[in-house]
All heavy atoms as TSV, in Angstrom:
chain	resi	resn	atom	element	x	y	z
A	1	LEU	N	N	-17.999	2.657	95.139
A	1	LEU	CA	C	-16.740	1.971	94.882
A	1	LEU	C	C	-16.502	0.822	95.850
A	1	LEU	O	O	-15.792	-0.115	95.527
A	1	LEU	CB	C	-15.565	2.948	94.995
A	1	LEU	CG	C	-15.240	3.785	93.771
A	1	LEU	CD1	C	-14.088	4.720	94.067
A	1	LEU	CD2	C	-14.960	2.947	92.571
A	2	ASP	N	N	-17.111	0.903	97.024
A	2	ASP	CA	C	-16.896	-0.138	98.026
A	2	ASP	C	C	-17.359	-1.512	97.563
A	2	ASP	O	O	-16.842	-2.525	98.015
A	2	ASP	CB	C	-17.615	0.222	99.333
A	2	ASP	CG	C	-17.001	1.431	100.019
A	2	ASP	OD1	O	-15.825	1.738	99.737
A	2	ASP	OD2	O	-17.700	2.069	100.813
A	3	SER	N	N	-18.338	-1.532	96.653
A	3	SER	CA	C	-18.872	-2.810	96.188
A	3	SER	C	C	-18.006	-3.454	95.105
A	3	SER	O	O	-18.210	-4.611	94.757
A	3	SER	CB	C	-20.294	-2.622	95.656
A	3	SER	OG	O	-20.283	-1.811	94.500
A	4	LEU	N	N	-17.034	-2.710	94.573
A	4	LEU	CA	C	-16.192	-3.230	93.498
A	4	LEU	C	C	-14.964	-3.952	94.043
A	4	LEU	O	O	-14.380	-3.535	95.038
A	4	LEU	CB	C	-15.725	-2.093	92.588
A	4	LEU	CG	C	-16.802	-1.289	91.860
A	4	LEU	CD1	C	-16.145	-0.223	90.991
A	4	LEU	CD2	C	-17.702	-2.168	91.032
A	5	THR	N	N	-14.574	-5.006	93.336
A	5	THR	CA	C	-13.337	-5.700	93.678
A	5	THR	C	C	-12.153	-4.887	93.157
A	5	THR	O	O	-12.322	-3.965	92.357
A	5	THR	CB	C	-13.285	-7.102	93.045
A	5	THR	OG1	O	-13.227	-6.954	91.614
A	5	THR	CG2	C	-14.488	-7.945	93.427
A	6	GLU	N	N	-10.964	-5.246	93.595
A	6	GLU	CA	C	-9.760	-4.559	93.129
A	6	GLU	C	C	-9.639	-4.646	91.603
A	6	GLU	O	O	-9.305	-3.668	90.935
A	6	GLU	CB	C	-8.532	-5.174	93.794
A	6	GLU	CG	C	-7.257	-4.401	93.562
A	6	GLU	CD	C	-6.076	-4.967	94.339
A	6	GLU	OE1	O	-6.274	-5.452	95.465
A	6	GLU	OE2	O	-4.958	-4.918	93.794
A	7	ARG	N	N	-9.926	-5.818	91.047
A	7	ARG	CA	C	-9.853	-6.018	89.595
A	7	ARG	C	C	-10.893	-5.156	88.880
A	7	ARG	O	O	-10.607	-4.558	87.847
A	7	ARG	CB	C	-10.057	-7.500	89.255
A	7	ARG	CG	C	-10.015	-7.793	87.774
A	7	ARG	CD	C	-8.672	-7.477	87.146
A	7	ARG	NE	N	-7.825	-8.633	87.168
A	7	ARG	CZ	C	-6.551	-8.631	86.845
A	7	ARG	NH1	N	-5.955	-7.526	86.455
A	7	ARG	NH2	N	-5.842	-9.718	86.905
A	8	GLU	N	N	-12.094	-5.070	89.439
A	8	GLU	CA	C	-13.139	-4.253	88.808
A	8	GLU	C	C	-12.757	-2.778	88.820
A	8	GLU	O	O	-13.027	-2.055	87.862
A	8	GLU	CB	C	-14.478	-4.487	89.518
A	8	GLU	CG	C	-15.051	-5.863	89.239
A	8	GLU	CD	C	-16.193	-6.273	90.147
A	8	GLU	OE1	O	-16.421	-5.610	91.176
A	8	GLU	OE2	O	-16.839	-7.285	89.836
A	9	ILE	N	N	-12.080	-2.342	89.875
A	9	ILE	CA	C	-11.599	-0.955	89.924
A	9	ILE	C	C	-10.532	-0.730	88.850
A	9	ILE	O	O	-10.521	0.305	88.186
A	9	ILE	CB	C	-11.095	-0.591	91.329
A	9	ILE	CG1	C	-12.272	-0.543	92.303
A	9	ILE	CG2	C	-10.340	0.740	91.322
A	9	ILE	CD1	C	-11.877	-0.409	93.764
A	10	GLN	N	N	-9.648	-1.719	88.660
A	10	GLN	CA	C	-8.646	-1.620	87.586
A	10	GLN	C	C	-9.341	-1.486	86.234
A	10	GLN	O	O	-8.930	-0.673	85.394
A	10	GLN	CB	C	-7.758	-2.864	87.565
A	10	GLN	CG	C	-6.794	-2.970	88.711
A	10	GLN	CD	C	-6.010	-4.277	88.672
A	10	GLN	OE1	O	-6.573	-5.333	88.397
A	10	GLN	NE2	N	-4.722	-4.198	88.955
A	11	ILE	N	N	-10.370	-2.278	86.027
A	11	ILE	CA	C	-11.126	-2.240	84.770
A	11	ILE	C	C	-11.789	-0.873	84.604
A	11	ILE	O	O	-11.727	-0.263	83.529
A	11	ILE	CB	C	-12.200	-3.361	84.742
A	11	ILE	CG1	C	-11.563	-4.749	84.832
A	11	ILE	CG2	C	-13.116	-3.217	83.530
A	11	ILE	CD1	C	-10.895	-5.261	83.599
A	12	LEU	N	N	-12.405	-0.375	85.660
A	12	LEU	CA	C	-13.074	0.925	85.611
A	12	LEU	C	C	-12.080	2.042	85.283
A	12	LEU	O	O	-12.377	2.923	84.471
A	12	LEU	CB	C	-13.781	1.200	86.937
A	12	LEU	CG	C	-14.584	2.494	87.040
A	12	LEU	CD1	C	-15.635	2.598	85.940
A	12	LEU	CD2	C	-15.237	2.594	88.408
A	13	LYS	N	N	-10.908	2.002	85.889
A	13	LYS	CA	C	-9.882	3.005	85.584
A	13	LYS	C	C	-9.464	2.942	84.121
A	13	LYS	O	O	-9.280	3.968	83.465
A	13	LYS	CB	C	-8.660	2.806	86.481
A	13	LYS	CG	C	-8.874	3.236	87.911
A	13	LYS	CD	C	-7.635	2.976	88.754
A	13	LYS	CE	C	-7.838	3.414	90.185
A	13	LYS	NZ	N	-6.663	3.142	91.026
A	14	ALA	N	N	-9.332	1.728	83.598
A	14	ALA	CA	C	-8.950	1.559	82.192
A	14	ALA	C	C	-10.048	2.078	81.264
A	14	ALA	O	O	-9.768	2.694	80.236
A	14	ALA	CB	C	-8.641	0.094	81.902
A	15	ILE	N	N	-11.298	1.842	81.645
A	15	ILE	CA	C	-12.428	2.369	80.861
A	15	ILE	C	C	-12.360	3.896	80.856
A	15	ILE	O	O	-12.544	4.536	79.823
A	15	ILE	CB	C	-13.777	1.875	81.432
A	15	ILE	CG1	C	-13.948	0.377	81.190
A	15	ILE	CG2	C	-14.945	2.648	80.823
A	15	ILE	CD1	C	-15.137	-0.238	81.911
A	16	ALA	N	N	-12.091	4.475	82.029
A	16	ALA	CA	C	-11.992	5.934	82.149
A	16	ALA	C	C	-10.840	6.489	81.302
A	16	ALA	O	O	-10.913	7.616	80.813
A	16	ALA	CB	C	-11.805	6.330	83.607
A	17	ASP	N	N	-9.804	5.677	81.113
A	17	ASP	CA	C	-8.677	6.077	80.261
A	17	ASP	C	C	-9.008	5.947	78.776
A	17	ASP	O	O	-8.209	6.340	77.931
A	17	ASP	CB	C	-7.442	5.224	80.569
A	17	ASP	CG	C	-6.820	5.562	81.910
A	17	ASP	OD1	O	-7.082	6.661	82.436
A	17	ASP	OD2	O	-6.068	4.722	82.439
A	18	GLY	N	N	-10.160	5.355	78.470
A	18	GLY	CA	C	-10.577	5.204	77.085
A	18	GLY	C	C	-10.070	3.939	76.425
A	18	GLY	O	O	-10.119	3.800	75.205
A	19	ASP	N	N	-9.576	2.995	77.227
A	19	ASP	CA	C	-9.040	1.745	76.668
A	19	ASP	C	C	-10.155	0.826	76.175
A	19	ASP	O	O	-11.213	0.737	76.789
A	19	ASP	CB	C	-8.229	0.991	77.727
A	19	ASP	CG	C	-6.958	1.707	78.135
A	19	ASP	OD1	O	-6.526	2.619	77.395
A	19	ASP	OD2	O	-6.391	1.353	79.171
A	20	SER	N	N	-9.890	0.145	75.087
A	20	SER	CA	C	-10.819	-0.863	74.570
A	20	SER	C	C	-10.680	-2.136	75.396
A	20	SER	O	O	-9.714	-2.296	76.153
A	20	SER	CB	C	-10.480	-1.180	73.113
A	20	SER	OG	O	-9.203	-1.814	73.044
A	21	ASN	N	N	-11.635	-3.044	75.233
A	21	ASN	CA	C	-11.543	-4.322	75.947
A	21	ASN	C	C	-10.254	-5.046	75.589
A	21	ASN	O	O	-9.609	-5.643	76.443
A	21	ASN	CB	C	-12.748	-5.210	75.623
A	21	ASN	CG	C	-14.011	-4.718	76.292
A	21	ASN	OD1	O	-13.982	-3.831	77.143
A	21	ASN	ND2	N	-15.134	-5.286	75.916
A	22	LYS	N	N	-9.883	-4.995	74.323
A	22	LYS	CA	C	-8.661	-5.668	73.878
A	22	LYS	C	C	-7.428	-5.080	74.562
A	22	LYS	O	O	-6.547	-5.810	75.010
A	22	LYS	CB	C	-8.533	-5.557	72.355
A	22	LYS	CG	C	-7.364	-6.331	71.789
A	22	LYS	CD	C	-7.314	-6.228	70.266
A	22	LYS	CE	C	-8.209	-7.293	69.693
A	22	LYS	NZ	N	-8.093	-7.418	68.231
A	23	MET	N	N	-7.390	-3.756	74.657
A	23	MET	CA	C	-6.253	-3.085	75.297
A	23	MET	C	C	-6.207	-3.396	76.791
A	23	MET	O	O	-5.138	-3.655	77.351
A	23	MET	CB	C	-6.338	-1.567	75.085
A	23	MET	CG	C	-5.137	-0.817	75.627
A	23	MET	SD	S	-3.587	-1.274	74.859
A	23	MET	CE	C	-3.783	-0.553	73.254
A	24	ILE	N	N	-7.369	-3.401	77.432
A	24	ILE	CA	C	-7.431	-3.725	78.860
A	24	ILE	C	C	-6.921	-5.147	79.074
A	24	ILE	O	O	-6.145	-5.406	80.002
A	24	ILE	CB	C	-8.870	-3.580	79.398
A	24	ILE	CG1	C	-9.330	-2.112	79.329
A	24	ILE	CG2	C	-8.965	-4.087	80.837
A	24	ILE	CD1	C	-10.807	-1.902	79.586
A	25	ALA	N	N	-7.349	-6.057	78.222
A	25	ALA	CA	C	-6.924	-7.460	78.337
A	25	ALA	C	C	-5.409	-7.569	78.235
A	25	ALA	O	O	-4.776	-8.288	79.021
A	25	ALA	CB	C	-7.601	-8.298	77.252
A	26	ARG	N	N	-4.817	-6.851	77.310
A	26	ARG	CA	C	-3.358	-6.886	77.152
A	26	ARG	C	C	-2.654	-6.308	78.374
A	26	ARG	O	O	-1.675	-6.871	78.859
A	26	ARG	CB	C	-2.938	-6.101	75.911
A	26	ARG	CG	C	-3.237	-6.817	74.623
A	26	ARG	CD	C	-2.708	-6.027	73.450
A	26	ARG	NE	N	-3.121	-6.638	72.194
A	26	ARG	CZ	C	-3.242	-5.976	71.061
A	26	ARG	NH1	N	-2.965	-4.688	70.999
A	26	ARG	NH2	N	-3.619	-6.603	69.965
A	27	LYS	N	N	-3.140	-5.176	78.856
A	27	LYS	CA	C	-2.516	-4.521	80.007
A	27	LYS	C	C	-2.563	-5.392	81.259
A	27	LYS	O	O	-1.620	-5.405	82.043
A	27	LYS	CB	C	-3.222	-3.194	80.317
A	27	LYS	CG	C	-2.861	-2.059	79.410
A	27	LYS	CD	C	-3.551	-0.798	79.874
A	27	LYS	CE	C	-3.170	0.402	79.033
A	27	LYS	NZ	N	-3.859	1.625	79.476
A	28	LEU	N	N	-3.692	-6.081	81.456
A	28	LEU	CA	C	-3.878	-6.861	82.681
A	28	LEU	C	C	-3.559	-8.335	82.506
A	28	LEU	O	O	-3.698	-9.117	83.445
A	28	LEU	CB	C	-5.316	-6.690	83.189
A	28	LEU	CG	C	-5.741	-5.254	83.526
A	28	LEU	CD1	C	-7.193	-5.218	83.981
A	28	LEU	CD2	C	-4.828	-4.648	84.582
A	29	ASP	N	N	-3.133	-8.703	81.307
A	29	ASP	CA	C	-2.772	-10.086	80.993
A	29	ASP	C	C	-3.911	-11.072	81.301
A	29	ASP	O	O	-3.719	-12.074	81.979
A	29	ASP	CB	C	-1.494	-10.489	81.740
A	29	ASP	CG	C	-0.853	-11.745	81.156
A	29	ASP	OD1	O	-1.011	-11.974	79.939
A	29	ASP	OD2	O	-0.229	-12.500	81.918
A	30	ILE	N	N	-5.113	-10.696	80.825
A	30	ILE	CA	C	-6.287	-11.554	80.930
A	30	ILE	C	C	-6.953	-11.614	79.561
A	30	ILE	O	O	-6.585	-10.852	78.664
A	30	ILE	CB	C	-7.283	-11.045	82.004
A	30	ILE	CG1	C	-7.721	-9.604	81.721
A	30	ILE	CG2	C	-6.687	-11.165	83.395
A	30	ILE	CD1	C	-8.737	-9.047	82.713
A	31	THR	N	N	-7.921	-12.503	79.396
A	31	THR	CA	C	-8.580	-12.610	78.095
A	31	THR	C	C	-9.589	-11.482	77.902
A	31	THR	O	O	-10.092	-10.901	78.875
A	31	THR	CB	C	-9.314	-13.956	77.929
A	31	THR	OG1	O	-10.432	-13.976	78.822
A	31	THR	CG2	C	-8.389	-15.137	78.193
A	32	GLU	N	N	-9.891	-11.226	76.646
A	32	GLU	CA	C	-10.881	-10.198	76.326
A	32	GLU	C	C	-12.254	-10.593	76.881
A	32	GLU	O	O	-13.021	-9.746	77.334
A	32	GLU	CB	C	-10.936	-10.009	74.806
A	32	GLU	CG	C	-11.582	-8.725	74.387
A	32	GLU	CD	C	-11.440	-8.450	72.887
A	32	GLU	OE1	O	-10.584	-9.059	72.231
A	32	GLU	OE2	O	-12.215	-7.616	72.406
A	33	GLY	N	N	-12.543	-11.882	76.870
A	33	GLY	CA	C	-13.799	-12.374	77.429
A	33	GLY	C	C	-13.913	-12.083	78.917
A	33	GLY	O	O	-14.990	-11.720	79.407
A	34	THR	N	N	-12.810	-12.234	79.624
A	34	THR	CA	C	-12.794	-11.933	81.059
A	34	THR	C	C	-13.016	-10.448	81.289
A	34	THR	O	O	-13.738	-10.051	82.213
A	34	THR	CB	C	-11.456	-12.386	81.694
A	34	THR	OG1	O	-11.307	-13.789	81.472
A	34	THR	CG2	C	-11.407	-12.094	83.176
A	35	VAL	N	N	-12.441	-9.616	80.440
A	35	VAL	CA	C	-12.645	-8.167	80.546
A	35	VAL	C	C	-14.133	-7.857	80.385
A	35	VAL	O	O	-14.705	-7.083	81.160
A	35	VAL	CB	C	-11.820	-7.395	79.492
A	35	VAL	CG1	C	-12.190	-5.910	79.497
A	35	VAL	CG2	C	-10.333	-7.564	79.738
A	36	LYS	N	N	-14.771	-8.485	79.399
A	36	LYS	CA	C	-16.198	-8.237	79.155
A	36	LYS	C	C	-17.038	-8.596	80.377
A	36	LYS	O	O	-17.966	-7.867	80.734
A	36	LYS	CB	C	-16.679	-9.029	77.936
A	36	LYS	CG	C	-16.151	-8.484	76.626
A	36	LYS	CD	C	-16.621	-9.320	75.456
A	36	LYS	CE	C	-16.004	-8.827	74.163
A	36	LYS	NZ	N	-16.429	-9.627	73.008
A	37	VAL	N	N	-16.699	-9.703	81.031
A	37	VAL	CA	C	-17.418	-10.117	82.242
A	37	VAL	C	C	-17.246	-9.060	83.337
A	37	VAL	O	O	-18.213	-8.658	83.990
A	37	VAL	CB	C	-16.928	-11.497	82.732
A	37	VAL	CG1	C	-17.466	-11.815	84.118
A	37	VAL	CG2	C	-17.318	-12.582	81.746
A	38	HIS	N	N	-16.021	-8.595	83.525
A	38	HIS	CA	C	-15.763	-7.576	84.543
A	38	HIS	C	C	-16.496	-6.276	84.224
A	38	HIS	O	O	-17.048	-5.640	85.127
A	38	HIS	CB	C	-14.267	-7.304	84.683
A	38	HIS	CG	C	-13.506	-8.369	85.392
A	38	HIS	ND1	N	-13.832	-8.814	86.654
A	38	HIS	CD2	C	-12.418	-9.096	85.026
A	38	HIS	CE1	C	-12.986	-9.750	87.033
A	38	HIS	NE2	N	-12.118	-9.943	86.050
A	39	VAL	N	N	-16.494	-5.876	82.959
A	39	VAL	CA	C	-17.189	-4.646	82.564
A	39	VAL	C	C	-18.677	-4.765	82.894
A	39	VAL	O	O	-19.273	-3.845	83.468
A	39	VAL	CB	C	-16.981	-4.329	81.065
A	39	VAL	CG1	C	-17.897	-3.188	80.616
A	39	VAL	CG2	C	-15.522	-3.971	80.785
A	40	LYS	N	N	-19.277	-5.903	82.558
A	40	LYS	CA	C	-20.701	-6.108	82.856
A	40	LYS	C	C	-20.973	-6.013	84.353
A	40	LYS	O	O	-21.963	-5.416	84.780
A	40	LYS	CB	C	-21.172	-7.469	82.335
A	40	LYS	CG	C	-21.366	-7.514	80.846
A	40	LYS	CD	C	-21.851	-8.885	80.400
A	40	LYS	CE	C	-21.912	-8.953	78.881
A	40	LYS	NZ	N	-22.309	-10.283	78.408
A	41	LYS	N	N	-20.084	-6.599	85.156
A	41	LYS	CA	C	-20.255	-6.553	86.615
A	41	LYS	C	C	-20.141	-5.124	87.140
A	41	LYS	O	O	-20.910	-4.714	88.010
A	41	LYS	CB	C	-19.230	-7.449	87.308
A	41	LYS	CG	C	-19.525	-8.921	87.153
A	41	LYS	CD	C	-18.489	-9.748	87.892
A	41	LYS	CE	C	-18.765	-11.228	87.745
A	41	LYS	NZ	N	-17.767	-12.042	88.460
A	42	VAL	N	N	-19.166	-4.379	86.613
A	42	VAL	CA	C	-18.992	-2.982	87.029
A	42	VAL	C	C	-20.246	-2.177	86.699
A	42	VAL	O	O	-20.768	-1.442	87.548
A	42	VAL	CB	C	-17.753	-2.349	86.352
A	42	VAL	CG1	C	-17.739	-0.835	86.527
A	42	VAL	CG2	C	-16.475	-2.957	86.901
A	43	LEU	N	N	-20.743	-2.322	85.483
A	43	LEU	CA	C	-21.931	-1.572	85.066
A	43	LEU	C	C	-23.130	-1.929	85.935
A	43	LEU	O	O	-23.892	-1.047	86.351
A	43	LEU	CB	C	-22.249	-1.831	83.587
A	43	LEU	CG	C	-21.207	-1.352	82.576
A	43	LEU	CD1	C	-21.642	-1.695	81.159
A	43	LEU	CD2	C	-20.928	0.131	82.708
A	44	LYS	N	N	-23.288	-3.206	86.223
A	44	LYS	CA	C	-24.417	-3.652	87.043
A	44	LYS	C	C	-24.309	-3.123	88.474
A	44	LYS	O	O	-25.272	-2.593	89.024
A	44	LYS	CB	C	-24.493	-5.180	87.049
A	44	LYS	CG	C	-25.702	-5.708	87.775
A	44	LYS	CD	C	-25.821	-7.207	87.664
A	44	LYS	CE	C	-27.071	-7.680	88.398
A	44	LYS	NZ	N	-27.272	-9.109	88.298
A	45	LYS	N	N	-23.135	-3.251	89.073
A	45	LYS	CA	C	-22.947	-2.821	90.463
A	45	LYS	C	C	-23.137	-1.312	90.633
A	45	LYS	O	O	-23.633	-0.856	91.657
A	45	LYS	CB	C	-21.561	-3.213	90.968
A	45	LYS	CG	C	-21.419	-4.697	91.271
A	45	LYS	CD	C	-20.037	-5.009	91.797
A	45	LYS	CE	C	-19.883	-6.482	92.137
A	45	LYS	NZ	N	-18.555	-6.773	92.702
A	46	LEU	N	N	-22.720	-0.543	89.629
A	46	LEU	CA	C	-22.811	0.917	89.727
A	46	LEU	C	C	-24.080	1.470	89.071
A	46	LEU	O	O	-24.283	2.685	89.027
A	46	LEU	CB	C	-21.567	1.561	89.106
A	46	LEU	CG	C	-20.250	1.223	89.808
A	46	LEU	CD1	C	-19.078	1.868	89.087
A	46	LEU	CD2	C	-20.274	1.652	91.267
A	47	HIS	N	N	-24.918	0.575	88.533
A	47	HIS	CA	C	-26.195	0.951	87.916
A	47	HIS	C	C	-26.025	1.873	86.711
A	47	HIS	O	O	-26.748	2.863	86.572
A	47	HIS	CB	C	-27.138	1.584	88.951
A	47	HIS	CG	C	-27.311	0.762	90.177
A	47	HIS	ND1	N	-28.023	-0.424	90.197
A	47	HIS	CD2	C	-26.839	0.921	91.439
A	47	HIS	CE1	C	-27.993	-0.951	91.403
A	47	HIS	NE2	N	-27.271	-0.147	92.184
A	48	PHE	N	N	-25.067	1.542	85.856
A	48	PHE	CA	C	-24.856	2.278	84.616
A	48	PHE	C	C	-25.312	1.444	83.438
A	48	PHE	O	O	-25.259	0.216	83.482
A	48	PHE	CB	C	-23.374	2.645	84.428
A	48	PHE	CG	C	-22.855	3.634	85.438
A	48	PHE	CD1	C	-21.675	3.395	86.110
A	48	PHE	CD2	C	-23.549	4.803	85.715
A	48	PHE	CE1	C	-21.182	4.298	87.048
A	48	PHE	CE2	C	-23.070	5.709	86.645
A	48	PHE	CZ	C	-21.877	5.457	87.312
A	49	ARG	N	N	-25.742	2.109	82.374
A	49	ARG	CA	C	-26.188	1.408	81.177
A	49	ARG	C	C	-25.096	1.269	80.126
A	49	ARG	O	O	-25.215	0.459	79.220
A	49	ARG	CB	C	-27.386	2.132	80.563
A	49	ARG	CG	C	-28.662	1.909	81.343
A	49	ARG	CD	C	-29.825	2.563	80.649
A	49	ARG	NE	N	-30.351	3.567	81.583
A	49	ARG	CZ	C	-30.876	4.703	81.232
A	49	ARG	NH1	N	-30.982	5.037	79.969
A	49	ARG	NH2	N	-31.318	5.540	82.137
A	50	SER	N	N	-24.050	2.086	80.239
A	50	SER	CA	C	-22.998	2.022	79.226
A	50	SER	C	C	-21.635	2.300	79.846
A	50	SER	O	O	-21.537	2.887	80.929
A	50	SER	CB	C	-23.253	3.055	78.118
A	50	SER	OG	O	-23.005	4.365	78.603
A	51	ARG	N	N	-20.613	1.897	79.122
A	51	ARG	CA	C	-19.253	2.155	79.603
A	51	ARG	C	C	-18.929	3.638	79.547
A	51	ARG	O	O	-18.083	4.119	80.291
A	51	ARG	CB	C	-18.232	1.285	78.873
A	51	ARG	CG	C	-18.089	1.532	77.416
A	51	ARG	CD	C	-17.260	0.475	76.703
A	51	ARG	NE	N	-15.870	0.519	77.060
A	51	ARG	CZ	C	-15.112	-0.557	77.258
A	51	ARG	NH1	N	-15.610	-1.748	77.086
A	51	ARG	NH2	N	-13.845	-0.444	77.586
A	52	VAL	N	N	-19.630	4.387	78.681
A	52	VAL	CA	C	-19.425	5.835	78.615
A	52	VAL	C	C	-19.883	6.479	79.922
A	52	VAL	O	O	-19.176	7.313	80.496
A	52	VAL	CB	C	-20.153	6.455	77.406
A	52	VAL	CG1	C	-20.079	7.974	77.444
A	52	VAL	CG2	C	-19.587	5.929	76.102
A	53	GLU	N	N	-21.051	6.066	80.405
A	53	GLU	CA	C	-21.541	6.566	81.694
A	53	GLU	C	C	-20.535	6.247	82.802
A	53	GLU	O	O	-20.233	7.094	83.644
A	53	GLU	CB	C	-22.868	5.896	82.068
A	53	GLU	CG	C	-24.102	6.507	81.453
A	53	GLU	CD	C	-25.347	5.828	81.999
A	53	GLU	OE1	O	-25.687	4.740	81.506
A	53	GLU	OE2	O	-25.979	6.396	82.926
A	54	ALA	N	N	-20.042	5.022	82.796
A	54	ALA	CA	C	-19.076	4.590	83.808
A	54	ALA	C	C	-17.795	5.420	83.714
A	54	ALA	O	O	-17.234	5.823	84.733
A	54	ALA	CB	C	-18.769	3.107	83.643
A	55	ALA	N	N	-17.340	5.676	82.497
A	55	ALA	CA	C	-16.112	6.450	82.293
A	55	ALA	C	C	-16.266	7.876	82.800
A	55	ALA	O	O	-15.387	8.395	83.506
A	55	ALA	CB	C	-15.726	6.446	80.818
A	56	VAL	N	N	-17.373	8.498	82.467
A	56	VAL	CA	C	-17.615	9.881	82.906
A	56	VAL	C	C	-17.656	9.939	84.431
A	56	VAL	O	O	-17.046	10.814	85.050
A	56	VAL	CB	C	-18.927	10.429	82.294
A	56	VAL	CG1	C	-19.327	11.753	82.931
A	56	VAL	CG2	C	-18.774	10.579	80.786
A	57	TRP	N	N	-18.355	8.986	85.042
A	57	TRP	CA	C	-18.450	8.949	86.502
A	57	TRP	C	C	-17.074	8.717	87.119
A	57	TRP	O	O	-16.708	9.378	88.092
A	57	TRP	CB	C	-19.438	7.857	86.930
A	57	TRP	CG	C	-19.575	7.775	88.410
A	57	TRP	CD1	C	-20.356	8.566	89.209
A	57	TRP	CD2	C	-18.887	6.878	89.276
A	57	TRP	NE1	N	-20.191	8.193	90.532
A	57	TRP	CE2	C	-19.304	7.168	90.598
A	57	TRP	CE3	C	-17.960	5.854	89.072
A	57	TRP	CZ2	C	-18.813	6.463	91.699
A	57	TRP	CZ3	C	-17.485	5.159	90.173
A	57	TRP	CH2	C	-17.911	5.463	91.469
A	58	ALA	N	N	-16.318	7.774	86.568
A	58	ALA	CA	C	-15.002	7.457	87.113
A	58	ALA	C	C	-14.081	8.673	87.073
A	58	ALA	O	O	-13.351	8.950	88.029
A	58	ALA	CB	C	-14.387	6.285	86.352
A	59	VAL	N	N	-14.117	9.400	85.972
A	59	VAL	CA	C	-13.286	10.605	85.849
A	59	VAL	C	C	-13.734	11.646	86.890
A	59	VAL	O	O	-12.900	12.272	87.550
A	59	VAL	CB	C	-13.362	11.191	84.419
A	59	VAL	CG1	C	-12.717	12.571	84.363
A	59	VAL	CG2	C	-12.675	10.247	83.433
A	60	SER	N	N	-15.049	11.773	87.078
A	60	SER	CA	C	-15.549	12.739	88.065
A	60	SER	C	C	-15.153	12.355	89.492
A	60	SER	O	O	-15.088	13.223	90.377
A	60	SER	CB	C	-17.073	12.878	87.958
A	60	SER	OG	O	-17.725	11.763	88.534
A	61	GLN	N	N	-14.884	11.074	89.719
A	61	GLN	CA	C	-14.472	10.588	91.024
A	61	GLN	C	C	-12.956	10.584	91.202
A	61	GLN	O	O	-12.444	10.155	92.237
A	61	GLN	CB	C	-15.002	9.156	91.245
A	61	GLN	CG	C	-16.498	9.030	91.243
A	61	GLN	CD	C	-17.160	9.853	92.338
A	61	GLN	OE1	O	-16.831	9.711	93.504
A	61	GLN	NE2	N	-18.081	10.717	91.960
A	62	GLY	N	N	-12.245	11.034	90.177
A	62	GLY	CA	C	-10.788	11.101	90.256
A	62	GLY	C	C	-10.080	9.787	90.000
A	62	GLY	O	O	-8.918	9.630	90.362
A	63	LEU	N	N	-10.767	8.845	89.356
A	63	LEU	CA	C	-10.148	7.555	89.065
A	63	LEU	C	C	-9.334	7.556	87.784
A	63	LEU	O	O	-8.647	6.600	87.484
A	63	LEU	CB	C	-11.226	6.460	88.980
A	63	LEU	CG	C	-11.889	6.075	90.273
A	63	LEU	CD1	C	-12.963	5.040	90.018
A	63	LEU	CD2	C	-10.875	5.541	91.269
A	64	HIS	N	N	-9.409	8.594	87.046
A	64	HIS	CA	C	-8.730	8.666	85.746
A	64	HIS	C	C	-7.249	8.899	85.929
A	64	HIS	O	O	-6.795	9.590	86.769
A	64	HIS	CB	C	-9.379	9.765	84.908
A	64	HIS	CG	C	-8.721	9.997	83.587
A	64	HIS	ND1	N	-8.578	9.010	82.655
A	64	HIS	CD2	C	-8.200	11.089	83.041
A	64	HIS	CE1	C	-7.989	9.509	81.585
A	64	HIS	NE2	N	-7.744	10.776	81.809
């Protein structure tokens, strides 16, 4: 988690909540394209292949 920015942590928490990119964009008042960029960065930094993997890990870490 130390490698993630505050915004990336917000995105990860939203993924763990099961939010779609569109829903995350609305909640954080950013574009859906920006959400996609953040999701890609989160997956890369944490070495996950999918948002499902990231969500499961985030919930196990108490980020949900």
